[in-house]
N, C-alpha and C positions, 0 to 999 in steps of 0.2 A: 476206138470209142469206149468200150467197156474193158474194164480190168480183168486181166488173166486172173484165175485162182493162185498163181506163184506170187504176182504182186500184191494180193489182196493179205495172203499169209505174212509177208515180209513186212507191213506195214506197222505191225504191232510193237516190233523192236523191243529194247530191253523192257520197256514199262509193262507190256504183256506178260514178260515172265515174273516180275513181281506181282503182278494182279493175280496171278493164277495162284500165288502162296498164302495169299490174302484170307480166304476160307480156312485154310489149313491152320494158320497162326489164331484165327478166332475160335475153332474148335479147340485148339488147346488151351486158350484163355478161359473159355467157358468151362472145360474139364477141369482146369486147376480152381477155378473158385467155386465150383459145384461139388467136387470129389476130394480132390487132394488135401487142399487147405483145412477143410472140416474134419477130414481124417486125422491129419497131423496135430490139429488143436485137440481132439479127443484122446490122442494118444498121449500127450503133455499133461492132460487132466489125469489120465489112469496112472502114468507114473508117478505124479505127485501125491495121487491119494495112496499109493503102494509104500511111497517111501514115507508116509506119515503114520503108516501103522504103529500102534503102540499097543501094550498089555491094556486088556479090559475092554477094547474094541469088539463091537459085535458084527461079525461079517457074514456074508453071502460069497461063495466060490461059483465058479462058473458051472461046476455040477450040480448045484443048487442045495449044498450041504449048509446049514446055517451052524455057526457056532461061535465062541467067544475065544479071542486070542489071548492065551496064556503066558507066552514067551516069544520073543522077536529074536531069532538065531540068525546066526552069520549063514553065508552061502545061499542068500536070498529065500530063506525058508522062515515060516511062522509055526509055532505050535500051536494049536487049535482044540479047545475042548469042545466036542459036539454033545456030550451027554454026560451025565455025572459020572465022574473017573474015568472017562472015554476020550484020550486026546490023540491027536492024529497030526502029522506034520504037512504042510500045505506050501508048495512054490507060491511066493508072494505074487507073482504075475498071474495066477489062477484066480485072484481075489477079484471078483465082480463087482462087490457094493459093499459100502461100509454102512451098517444101518445105525449103529449107536457108536458116536465118538465119544471117547471118554476126555474128560478135562485135564488138562496138564497140571501136575503138582506145582502149587507156587511157593 
């Protein structure tokens, strides 16, 4: 009259296996839209900013140093003047922000 536990477990079949993966798929989808996608967008924006650096731009590095780009060098470096007559070479990817953008020569 009552179903035994063995019969009750077998009743799920293949549909039960797929249903157990639905929460995992939903968690991955939520993680993608809330974490991965915005991070990729931010990375693309930073790469575009770094590639558009030119002489005369006022920048802030990740270390908090404010300076003006005096020369764009090869090997992913820029020369930055941080004080009158004081120039340092900085890796392009360490530029956190461009404060003042120079206009391109027409």
